[in-house]
Backbone as JSON Lines, residues from 0, in Angstrom:
{"i":0,"aa":"M","n":[156.82,16.88,36.1],"ca":[157.42,16.62,37.09],"c":[157.43,15.22,37.97]}
{"i":1,"aa":"W","n":[158.95,15.04,38.63],"ca":[158.75,13.52,39.18],"c":[159.46,13.9,40.62]}
{"i":2,"aa":"I","n":[159.47,13.33,41.94],"ca":[159.18,13.4,43.08],"c":[160.21,12.42,43.35]}
{"i":3,"aa":"F","n":[160.7,12.04,44.18],"ca":[161.72,11.02,44.4],"c":[161.13,10.69,46.27]}
{"i":4,"aa":"G","n":[160.68,9.47,46.76],"ca":[160.7,9.68,47.71],"c":[161.29,8.42,48.42]}
{"i":5,"aa":"Y","n":[162.07,8.21,49.95],"ca":[162.85,7.77,50.12],"c":[162.21,7.3,51.66]}
{"i":6,"aa":"G","n":[161.69,7.97,52.24],"ca":[161.15,7.84,53.62],"c":[159.49,7.41,53.45]}
{"i":7,"aa":"S","n":[158.69,7.99,54.49],"ca":[157.36,7.81,54.29],"c":[156.78,8.02,53.26]}
{"i":8,"aa":"I","n":[157.3,8.85,52.22],"ca":[156.65,9.09,50.84],"c":[156.27,7.31,50.08]}
{"i":9,"aa":"V","n":[157.42,6.58,50.36],"ca":[157.36,5.26,49.7],"c":[156.2,4.67,49.91]}
{"i":10,"aa":"W","n":[155.43,4.71,51.25],"ca":[154.71,3.69,51.67],"c":[153.11,5.24,52.26]}
{"i":11,"aa":"K","n":[153.82,6.31,51.81],"ca":[152.21,7.27,52.22],"c":[152.73,8.46,51.54]}
{"i":12,"aa":"P","n":[152.3,8.75,50.14],"ca":[152.64,9.64,49.51],"c":[151.77,10.54,49.69]}
{"i":13,"aa":"D","n":[150.34,10.78,50.19],"ca":[149.55,11.37,50.59],"c":[149.4,13.05,49.41]}
{"i":14,"aa":"F","n":[149.87,12.6,48.68],"ca":[149.52,13.57,47.22],"c":[149.43,12.54,46.2]}
{"i":15,"aa":"R","n":[148.41,13.34,44.88],"ca":[147.97,13.06,43.54],"c":[149.08,12.75,42.99]}
{"i":16,"aa":"F","n":[149.59,11.58,42.26],"ca":[150.49,11.13,41.14],"c":[149.61,10.68,40.15]}
{"i":17,"aa":"I","n":[150.76,10.48,38.87],"ca":[149.83,9.87,37.89],"c":[150.72,8.42,37.39]}
{"i":18,"aa":"N","n":[151.78,8.12,38.13],"ca":[152.79,7.15,37.54],"c":[153.34,6.84,39.09]}
{"i":19,"aa":"R","n":[153.62,5.98,39.58],"ca":[155.09,5.65,40.34],"c":[155.71,4.43,39.86]}
{"i":20,"aa":"I","n":[156.88,4.77,40.07],"ca":[157.9,3.63,39.65],"c":[158.79,2.93,40.79]}
{"i":21,"aa":"E","n":[159.15,2.03,40.71],"ca":[160.2,1.93,42.04],"c":[161.92,1.7,41.43]}
{"i":22,"aa":"G","n":[162.43,2.24,42.33],"ca":[164.21,2.3,41.28],"c":[164.88,3.01,42.77]}
{"i":23,"aa":"H","n":[165.97,3.81,42.28],"ca":[166.88,4.21,43.05],"c":[167.92,5.49,42.78]}
{"i":24,"aa":"L","n":[168.66,6.41,43.48],"ca":[169.63,6.84,43.33],"c":[170.9,6.79,43.57]}
{"i":25,"aa":"K","n":[171.91,6.87,42.64],"ca":[173.3,6.7,42.94],"c":[173.84,7.88,43.75]}
{"i":26,"aa":"G","n":[175.1,7.42,44.44],"ca":[175.82,8.04,45.14],"c":[175.49,8.46,46.01]}
{"i":27,"aa":"V","n":[174.4,8.1,47.05],"ca":[173.97,8.44,48.33],"c":[173.71,7.21,49.14]}
{"i":28,"aa":"I","n":[173.38,7.68,50.62],"ca":[173.18,6.35,51.63],"c":[171.57,7.13,52.48]}
{"i":29,"aa":"R","n":[171.15,6.13,52.68],"ca":[169.81,6.9,53.64],"c":[170.24,6.39,54.8]}
{"i":30,"aa":"R","n":[169.81,7.57,55.87],"ca":[170.36,7.39,57.18],"c":[169.47,8.38,58.21]}
{"i":31,"aa":"F","n":[169.21,7.67,59.26],"ca":[168.25,8.26,60.64],"c":[169.26,9.7,61.3]}
{"i":32,"aa":"W","n":[169.48,10.36,60.71],"ca":[170.28,11.61,61.11],"c":[169.6,12.77,61.06]}
{"i":33,"aa":"Q","n":[167.94,12.65,60.55],"ca":[167.18,14.09,60.74],"c":[166.03,13.98,61.99]}
{"i":34,"aa":"L","n":[166.17,14.97,63.22],"ca":[165.38,15.13,64.27],"c":[163.62,15.17,63.79]}
{"i":35,"aa":"S","n":[163.11,14.43,64.42],"ca":[161.41,14.86,63.89],"c":[161.01,15.25,65.39]}
{"i":36,"aa":"E","n":[160.63,16.83,65.23],"ca":[159.65,17.26,66.56],"c":[158.59,17.31,66.07]}
{"i":37,"aa":"D","n":[158.12,17.53,64.75],"ca":[156.96,17.91,64.06],"c":[155.66,16.65,63.61]}
{"i":38,"aa":"H","n":[156.64,15.56,63.42],"ca":[155.95,14.26,63.01],"c":[156.13,13.0,63.49]}
{"i":39,"aa":"R","n":[157.3,12.86,64.25],"ca":[157.29,11.74,64.4],"c":[157.97,11.55,65.76]}
{"i":40,"aa":"G","n":[157.78,13.0,66.54],"ca":[158.55,13.15,67.8],"c":[158.09,14.53,68.29]}
{"i":41,"aa":"V","n":[158.27,14.93,69.63],"ca":[157.83,16.04,69.75],"c":[159.06,16.71,70.58]}
{"i":42,"aa":"P","n":[158.93,18.49,70.71],"ca":[160.05,19.09,70.99],"c":[160.27,18.39,72.85]}
{"i":43,"aa":"G","n":[161.52,18.25,72.67],"ca":[162.11,17.7,74.06],"c":[162.49,16.01,73.75]}
{"i":44,"aa":"Q","n":[161.95,15.83,72.81],"ca":[161.43,14.12,72.87],"c":[161.53,13.73,71.4]}
{"i":45,"aa":"P","n":[162.42,14.3,70.32],"ca":[162.42,13.63,69.13],"c":[162.85,13.17,68.45]}
{"i":46,"aa":"G","n":[161.99,12.1,67.42],"ca":[161.93,10.48,66.9],"c":[163.2,11.24,65.75]}
{"i":47,"aa":"R","n":[163.4,10.28,64.99],"ca":[164.52,10.04,64.12],"c":[164.09,9.44,62.66]}
{"i":48,"aa":"V","n":[164.06,10.59,61.52],"ca":[163.79,10.12,60.01],"c":[164.84,9.86,59.49]}
{"i":49,"aa":"V","n":[164.55,9.73,58.26],"ca":[165.44,9.19,57.28],"c":[165.8,10.88,56.85]}
{"i":50,"aa":"T","n":[167.46,10.55,56.4],"ca":[167.82,11.91,55.1],"c":[168.51,10.93,54.05]}
{"i":51,"aa":"L","n":[169.18,11.57,53.18],"ca":[170.21,11.21,52.23],"c":[171.36,11.93,52.68]}
{"i":52,"aa":"I","n":[172.79,10.81,52.34],"ca":[173.62,11.35,52.64],"c":[174.88,11.5,51.37]}
{"i":53,"aa":"S","n":[174.85,12.31,50.73],"ca":[175.92,12.12,49.4],"c":[177.31,11.61,49.62]}
{"i":54,"aa":"T","n":[177.41,10.4,49.16],"ca":[179.3,10.22,49.36],"c":[179.98,9.8,48.19]}
{"i":55,"aa":"G","n":[179.5,9.81,46.81],"ca":[180.12,10.41,45.58],"c":[180.29,9.01,45.16]}
{"i":56,"aa":"N","n":[180.34,8.16,45.45],"ca":[179.91,6.73,45.53],"c":[179.09,6.32,44.81]}
{"i":57,"aa":"Q","n":[179.33,6.15,43.31],"ca":[178.25,5.61,42.38],"c":[177.92,4.22,42.86]}
{"i":58,"aa":"A","n":[178.49,3.47,43.57],"ca":[178.0,2.05,43.63],"c":[177.37,2.46,45.28]}
{"i":59,"aa":"D","n":[177.08,3.26,45.97],"ca":[176.29,3.24,46.89],"c":[174.79,3.64,46.64]}
{"i":60,"aa":"C","n":[173.25,3.27,47.03],"ca":[172.56,3.35,46.28],"c":[171.37,3.31,47.36]}
{"i":61,"aa":"V","n":[170.49,3.8,47.09],"ca":[169.03,4.34,48.01],"c":[167.71,4.02,47.26]}
{"i":62,"aa":"Y","n":[167.5,3.17,47.79],"ca":[165.9,2.39,46.61],"c":[164.89,3.29,47.4]}
{"i":63,"aa":"G","n":[164.03,3.4,46.79],"ca":[162.9,3.91,47.39],"c":[161.59,3.87,45.6]}
{"i":64,"aa":"A","n":[160.73,5.39,45.58],"ca":[159.73,5.35,44.67],"c":[159.88,6.73,44.08]}
{"i":65,"aa":"A","n":[159.82,6.63,42.92],"ca":[159.63,8.07,41.72],"c":[157.9,7.85,41.78]}
{"i":66,"aa":"Y","n":[157.31,9.27,41.5],"ca":[156.39,9.6,41.54],"c":[156.0,10.49,40.1]}
{"i":67,"aa":"E","n":[155.55,10.65,39.16],"ca":[155.12,11.31,38.48],"c":[154.08,12.21,38.88]}
{"i":68,"aa":"I","n":[153.88,13.97,38.45],"ca":[153.47,14.33,38.98],"c":[152.39,15.48,38.27]}
{"i":69,"aa":"S","n":[151.41,15.55,37.58],"ca":[150.95,16.15,36.69],"c":[151.17,17.87,36.38]}
{"i":70,"aa":"N","n":[151.56,18.48,35.49],"ca":[151.58,19.85,35.4],"c":[150.68,20.93,36.21]}
{"i":71,"aa":"E","n":[149.27,20.29,36.03],"ca":[148.63,21.34,36.78],"c":[148.37,20.69,38.39]}
{"i":72,"aa":"D","n":[148.89,19.77,39.18],"ca":[149.01,19.27,39.91],"c":[150.51,19.39,40.86]}
{"i":73,"aa":"E","n":[151.49,20.15,40.17],"ca":[152.8,20.36,40.5],"c":[152.9,21.43,41.77]}
{"i":74,"aa":"A","n":[152.16,23.1,41.5],"ca":[152.18,23.71,42.64],"c":[151.27,22.7,44.05]}
{"i":75,"aa":"S","n":[150.57,22.62,43.84],"ca":[149.87,21.67,45.2],"c":[150.4,20.98,45.88]}
{"i":76,"aa":"V","n":[151.08,19.95,45.01],"ca":[151.8,18.56,45.78],"c":[153.31,19.75,46.12]}
{"i":77,"aa":"R","n":[153.8,20.16,45.38],"ca":[155.28,20.89,45.96],"c":[154.75,21.36,47.36]}
{"i":78,"aa":"H","n":[153.6,22.29,47.52],"ca":[153.18,22.89,48.91],"c":[153.13,22.01,49.89]}
{"i":79,"aa":"V","n":[152.38,21.01,49.7],"ca":[152.27,19.83,50.1],"c":[153.28,19.21,51.27]}
{"i":80,"aa":"L","n":[154.16,19.0,50.3],"ca":[155.54,18.39,50.46],"c":[157.07,19.11,51.14]}
{"i":81,"aa":"D","n":[156.32,20.51,51.05],"ca":[157.23,21.69,51.49],"c":[156.72,21.94,52.78]}
{"i":82,"aa":"V","n":[155.44,21.62,53.27],"ca":[154.72,21.75,54.7],"c":[155.59,20.24,55.15]}
{"i":83,"aa":"R","n":[155.42,19.34,54.75],"ca":[155.45,18.07,54.98],"c":[157.31,17.69,55.3]}
{"i":84,"aa":"E","n":[157.6,18.6,54.71],"ca":[159.32,18.65,54.84],"c":[160.06,19.49,55.38]}
{"i":85,"aa":"K","n":[159.15,20.18,55.83],"ca":[159.21,21.64,56.43],"c":[161.18,21.82,57.75]}
{"i":86,"aa":"D","n":[160.94,20.85,57.85],"ca":[161.81,20.85,59.33],"c":[163.19,20.37,59.1]}
{"i":87,"aa":"G","n":[163.95,21.49,58.17],"ca":[165.05,20.81,58.15],"c":[165.75,20.25,56.54]}
{"i":88,"aa":"Y","n":[164.58,20.16,55.8],"ca":[164.89,19.85,54.12],"c":[165.01,20.57,53.38]}
{"i":89,"aa":"T","n":[165.43,20.51,52.51],"ca":[165.57,21.19,51.15],"c":[165.34,20.24,49.82]}
{"i":90,"aa":"I","n":[164.97,21.14,48.79],"ca":[164.53,19.86,47.38],"c":[165.72,20.2,46.68]}
{"i":91,"aa":"V","n":[165.9,19.14,46.06],"ca":[166.97,18.87,45.51],"c":[166.81,18.21,43.99]}
{"i":92,"aa":"E","n":[167.66,18.7,42.98],"ca":[167.47,17.85,41.87],"c":[168.49,16.47,41.72]}
{"i":93,"aa":"T","n":[168.05,15.53,41.46],"ca":[169.1,14.18,41.05],"c":[168.66,13.59,39.76]}
{"i":94,"aa":"V","n":[169.11,12.35,39.77],"ca":[168.82,11.35,38.46],"c":[168.31,10.04,39.22]}
{"i":95,"aa":"F","n":[167.14,9.7,38.95],"ca":[166.61,8.7,39.23],"c":[166.95,7.48,38.28]}
{"i":96,"aa":"Y","n":[167.04,6.12,38.6],"ca":[167.25,5.11,37.94],"c":[166.19,3.92,38.02]}
{"i":97,"aa":"P","n":[165.6,3.77,37.47],"ca":[164.25,2.9,37.76],"c":[164.59,1.66,37.96]}
{"i":98,"aa":"N","n":[163.88,0.91,38.23],"ca":[164.72,-0.62,38.88],"c":[164.09,-1.98,37.52]}
{"i":99,"aa":"N","n":[163.04,-1.41,36.92],"ca":[162.51,-1.85,35.53],"c":[163.84,-1.42,34.57]}
{"i":100,"aa":"S","n":[164.08,-2.21,33.54],"ca":[165.74,-1.57,32.9],"c":[164.77,-1.32,31.61]}
{"i":101,"aa":"A","n":[163.46,-1.15,31.15],"ca":[162.74,-1.18,30.04],"c":[162.85,0.49,30.44]}
{"i":102,"aa":"E","n":[162.6,1.33,31.58],"ca":[162.12,2.08,31.74],"c":[163.78,3.05,31.91]}
{"i":103,"aa":"Q","n":[163.31,4.35,31.58],"ca":[164.96,5.08,31.35],"c":[164.91,6.14,32.81]}
{"i":104,"aa":"E","n":[166.25,6.35,32.99],"ca":[166.57,7.12,33.92],"c":[165.71,8.6,33.74]}
{"i":105,"aa":"R","n":[165.7,9.45,34.94],"ca":[164.94,10.64,34.62],"c":[165.58,11.49,35.62]}
{"i":106,"aa":"A","n":[165.22,12.75,35.26],"ca":[165.88,13.65,36.64],"c":[164.61,13.99,37.24]}
{"i":107,"aa":"C","n":[164.7,13.8,38.4],"ca":[163.65,14.12,39.56],"c":[164.17,14.81,41.13]}
{"i":108,"aa":"Y","n":[162.91,15.34,41.75],"ca":[163.56,16.15,42.81],"c":[163.43,15.33,44.12]}
{"i":109,"aa":"T","n":[164.08,15.57,44.89],"ca":[163.89,14.86,45.88],"c":[164.41,15.88,47.29]}
{"i":110,"aa":"Y","n":[163.51,15.48,48.47],"ca":[163.8,16.61,49.75],"c":[165.14,15.7,50.44]}
{"i":111,"aa":"M","n":[166.19,16.41,50.85],"ca":[167.07,16.26,51.42],"c":[167.55,16.97,52.89]}
{"i":112,"aa":"A","n":[167.83,16.31,54.17],"ca":[168.3,17.45,55.17],"c":[169.62,17.87,54.54]}
{"i":113,"aa":"Q","n":[170.02,19.23,55.17],"ca":[171.47,19.96,55.16],"c":[171.79,19.73,56.49]}
{"i":114,"aa":"S","n":[173.22,19.23,56.3],"ca":[173.63,19.49,58.15],"c":[173.61,20.6,59.23]}
{"i":115,"aa":"N","n":[173.7,21.47,58.63],"ca":[173.49,22.74,59.15],"c":[172.1,23.31,59.45]}
{"i":116,"aa":"N","n":[170.99,22.38,59.39],"ca":[170.08,22.44,59.73],"c":[169.57,22.43,61.06]}
{"i":117,"aa":"P","n":[168.79,23.23,62.21],"ca":[168.48,22.89,63.37],"c":[168.07,21.71,63.92]}
{"i":118,"aa":"F","n":[167.35,20.85,62.99],"ca":[166.75,19.61,63.34],"c":[167.94,18.5,63.12]}
{"i":119,"aa":"W","n":[169.07,18.88,62.73],"ca":[170.23,17.5,62.27],"c":[170.76,16.91,63.56]}
{"i":120,"aa":"G","n":[170.31,15.48,63.84],"ca":[170.7,14.55,64.61],"c":[172.04,14.5,64.64]}
{"i":121,"aa":"G","n":[172.41,14.25,63.28],"ca":[173.82,13.13,63.06],"c":[173.84,11.86,63.32]}
{"i":122,"aa":"D","n":[175.16,11.59,62.78],"ca":[175.56,10.14,63.36],"c":[174.74,9.59,65.1]}
{"i":123,"aa":"A","n":[174.98,8.46,65.02],"ca":[175.49,8.0,66.73],"c":[175.24,6.55,66.68]}
{"i":124,"aa":"P","n":[175.79,6.31,67.49],"ca":[175.74,4.7,67.58],"c":[174.6,4.29,67.23]}
{"i":125,"aa":"L","n":[174.13,3.11,66.96],"ca":[172.83,2.5,66.24],"c":[172.19,2.43,67.07]}
{"i":126,"aa":"D","n":[172.98,1.49,68.37],"ca":[171.53,1.39,69.59],"c":[171.23,2.8,70.51]}
{"i":127,"aa":"Q","n":[171.89,3.28,70.0],"ca":[171.44,4.8,70.61],"c":[170.2,5.09,69.84]}
{"i":128,"aa":"I","n":[169.78,5.39,68.34],"ca":[169.06,5.61,67.65],"c":[168.04,5.03,67.72]}
{"i":129,"aa":"A","n":[168.62,3.86,67.87],"ca":[167.0,2.62,68.09],"c":[166.47,2.68,69.0]}
{"i":130,"aa":"Q","n":[167.14,2.89,70.46],"ca":[166.1,3.89,71.85],"c":[165.56,4.8,71.45]}
{"i":131,"aa":"Q","n":[165.95,5.64,70.77],"ca":[165.13,6.92,70.23],"c":[164.01,6.75,69.38]}
{"i":132,"aa":"I","n":[164.3,6.26,68.19],"ca":[163.34,5.5,67.61],"c":[162.31,4.96,68.39]}
{"i":133,"aa":"A","n":[162.18,3.72,69.12],"ca":[161.4,2.92,69.73],"c":[160.61,3.9,70.72]}
{"i":134,"aa":"R","n":[161.38,5.08,71.61],"ca":[160.34,5.23,72.14],"c":[159.33,7.27,71.85]}
{"i":135,"aa":"A","n":[160.34,7.12,70.71],"ca":[159.6,8.3,70.17],"c":[157.76,8.85,69.48]}
{"i":136,"aa":"H","n":[157.16,9.48,69.48],"ca":[156.21,9.54,69.03],"c":[155.23,11.16,69.02]}
{"i":137,"aa":"G","n":[155.04,11.42,67.97],"ca":[154.51,12.47,67.43],"c":[153.14,12.58,66.99]}
{"i":138,"aa":"P","n":[152.75,13.54,66.2],"ca":[151.49,14.16,66.06],"c":[151.12,13.03,64.51]}
{"i":139,"aa":"S","n":[152.32,12.66,63.68],"ca":[152.03,11.35,62.6],"c":[152.01,10.34,63.21]}
{"i":140,"aa":"G","n":[152.26,9.81,64.8],"ca":[152.38,8.91,64.84],"c":[153.7,8.06,65.46]}
{"i":141,"aa":"S","n":[153.7,6.89,65.97],"ca":[154.97,6.44,66.54],"c":[155.94,6.38,65.58]}
{"i":142,"aa":"N","n":[157.2,6.82,65.99],"ca":[158.51,6.59,65.43],"c":[158.82,4.95,64.82]}
{"i":143,"aa":"R","n":[158.53,4.18,65.53],"ca":[158.69,2.61,65.44],"c":[157.9,2.44,63.91]}
{"i":144,"aa":"E","n":[156.46,2.89,64.38],"ca":[155.4,2.67,62.91],"c":[156.17,3.07,61.69]}
{"i":145,"aa":"Y","n":[157.06,4.89,61.83],"ca":[157.78,5.04,60.5],"c":[159.14,4.27,60.07]}
{"i":146,"aa":"L","n":[159.6,3.23,60.96],"ca":[160.51,2.86,60.5],"c":[159.89,1.23,60.14]}
{"i":147,"aa":"F","n":[159.54,0.98,60.65],"ca":[158.62,-0.92,60.54],"c":[158.12,-0.17,59.13]}
{"i":148,"aa":"K","n":[157.08,0.37,59.02],"ca":[156.58,0.28,57.09],"c":[157.52,0.85,56.23]}
{"i":149,"aa":"L","n":[158.77,1.8,56.21],"ca":[159.41,2.09,55.95],"c":[160.27,0.74,55.34]}
{"i":150,"aa":"A","n":[161.16,0.04,56.63],"ca":[161.99,-1.16,56.03],"c":[160.91,-2.79,55.46]}
{"i":151,"aa":"D","n":[159.81,-2.35,55.79],"ca":[158.99,-3.32,55.18],"c":[158.69,-2.85,53.65]}
{"i":152,"aa":"A","n":[158.56,-1.69,53.45],"ca":[158.58,-0.98,52.09],"c":[159.43,-1.84,51.16]}
{"i":153,"aa":"I","n":[160.88,-0.82,51.97],"ca":[162.05,-1.09,50.95],"c":[162.72,-2.65,50.53]}
{"i":154,"aa":"R","n":[162.47,-3.88,51.73],"ca":[162.3,-5.0,51.53],"c":[161.76,-5.72,50.33]}
{"i":155,"aa":"V","n":[160.87,-4.82,49.65],"ca":[160.07,-5.27,48.63],"c":[160.42,-4.62,47.52]}
{"i":156,"aa":"I","n":[161.03,-3.47,47.67],"ca":[161.67,-2.77,46.25],"c":[162.81,-2.65,45.92]}
{"i":157,"aa":"A","n":[163.87,-3.1,47.01],"ca":[165.43,-3.37,46.82],"c":[165.89,-4.32,46.64]}
{"i":158,"aa":"P","n":[166.58,-4.54,45.5],"ca":[167.21,-6.01,45.55],"c":[167.94,-6.34,46.16]}
{"i":159,"aa":"V","n":[169.04,-5.22,47.35],"ca":[170.2,-5.64,47.49],"c":[169.49,-4.84,49.17]}
{"i":160,"aa":"P","n":[169.88,-5.43,50.38],"ca":[169.89,-5.09,51.87],"c":[170.08,-3.31,52.06]}
{"i":161,"aa":"D","n":[169.48,-2.78,52.72],"ca":[169.64,-2.16,53.33],"c":[170.05,-1.88,54.68]}
{"i":162,"aa":"E","n":[171.4,-2.23,54.63],"ca":[172.11,-2.38,56.45],"c":[171.59,-1.54,57.47]}
{"i":163,"aa":"H","n":[172.0,0.28,57.0],"ca":[171.51,0.52,58.07],"c":[169.79,0.64,58.56]}
{"i":164,"aa":"L","n":[168.77,0.33,57.58],"ca":[167.37,0.51,57.75],"c":[167.0,-0.47,58.41]}
{"i":165,"aa":"F","n":[167.84,-1.88,57.97],"ca":[167.37,-3.02,58.58],"c":[167.69,-3.46,60.06]}
{"i":166,"aa":"T","n":[169.38,-2.94,60.24],"ca":[169.93,-3.29,61.19],"c":[169.06,-2.78,62.47]}
{"i":167,"aa":"L","n":[168.77,-1.07,62.08],"ca":[168.11,-0.31,62.77],"c":[166.48,-0.69,63.21]}
{"i":168,"aa":"D","n":[165.59,-1.43,62.21],"ca":[164.7,-2.3,62.6],"c":[164.46,-3.63,63.51]}
{"i":169,"aa":"Q","n":[165.78,-4.39,63.13],"ca":[165.85,-5.32,63.97],"c":[166.24,-5.4,65.76]}
{"i":170,"aa":"L","n":[166.88,-4.16,65.83],"ca":[167.14,-3.77,67.2],"c":[165.83,-2.68,67.84]}
{"i":171,"aa":"V","n":[165.24,-2.18,67.2],"ca":[163.5,-1.78,67.74],"c":[163.11,-2.85,68.19]}
{"i":172,"aa":"K","n":[162.91,-3.58,67.26],"ca":[162.22,-4.98,67.71],"c":[162.53,-5.6,68.59]}
{"i":173,"aa":"D","n":[163.61,-5.48,69.09],"ca":[164.35,-6.08,69.98],"c":[163.97,-5.66,71.73]}
{"i":174,"aa":"I","n":[164.0,-4.27,71.39],"ca":[163.9,-3.53,72.42],"c":[162.27,-3.33,72.95]}
{"i":175,"aa":"I","n":[161.49,-3.39,71.79],"ca":[160.23,-3.33,72.34],"c":[159.8,-4.89,72.65]}
{"i":176,"aa":"A","n":[160.78,-6.08,72.51],"ca":[160.62,-7.55,73.04],"c":[161.02,-7.33,74.38]}
{"i":177,"aa":"K","n":[162.11,-6.68,74.9],"ca":[162.46,-6.86,75.92],"c":[161.72,-5.84,76.9]}
{"i":178,"aa":"D","n":[161.36,-4.66,76.52],"ca":[160.34,-3.79,77.18],"c":[159.16,-4.62,77.56]}
{"i":179,"aa":"E","n":[158.58,-5.62,76.56],"ca":[157.34,-6.41,77.09],"c":[157.78,-7.64,78.07]}
{"i":180,"aa":"Q","n":[158.9,-8.0,77.92],"ca":[159.39,-9.12,78.64],"c":[159.6,-8.48,80.19]}
{"i":181,"aa":"F","n":[159.98,-7.16,80.28],"ca":[160.04,-7.0,81.72],"c":[158.62,-6.49,82.08]}
{"i":182,"aa":"N","n":[158.01,-5.81,81.48],"ca":[156.22,-5.28,81.76],"c":[155.68,-6.67,82.11]}
{"i":183,"aa":"N","n":[155.66,-7.95,81.22],"ca":[155.37,-9.04,82.12],"c":[155.57,-9.51,83.47]}
{"i":184,"aa":"K","n":[156.92,-9.87,83.69],"ca":[157.52,-9.84,84.81],"c":[156.84,-9.12,85.87]}
{"i":185,"aa":"K","n":[156.91,-7.9,85.82],"ca":[155.93,-6.49,86.35],"c":[154.7,-7.51,87.15]}
{"i":186,"aa":"L","n":[153.96,-7.91,86.06],"ca":[152.4,-8.31,86.48],"c":[152.69,-9.09,87.58]}
């Protein structure tokens, strides 16, 4: 079994795997449209985490990493991921395209939020999403840490920029810098 990660699984898989291959899915985009009250936020102050949005346009790509799972670990890894991705995500089968042209495309599974789930945040102006990410914190840490680590990982993996991700990365850094300036003036 192969699992494709495009969010925190890229930089923090937290499960046993045989092999990791960097690459992408086609016909989708990555968006911070899923609310998180269980990992990167809390009830009443949810964070935002990524999901895939189908576009149908094969030129659209989301870069990340695919992990090969052994037959003996398949059930335990699925359990770990089902718990980790429990709030609004469902598992879907897709086609993974490795960055290394010597590797063949392969079927793999990934978790994707559906717009009818109770934690769907949907589209919003990027400055509003950035404010939410800059302030949210949950049991798995700060929402900004999730954003920054994902942006750093994707910069290494992807041959093309992820505009949505990298714009949010910069907007949140700007918010933090403004907050620090404000706090320093108060002292």
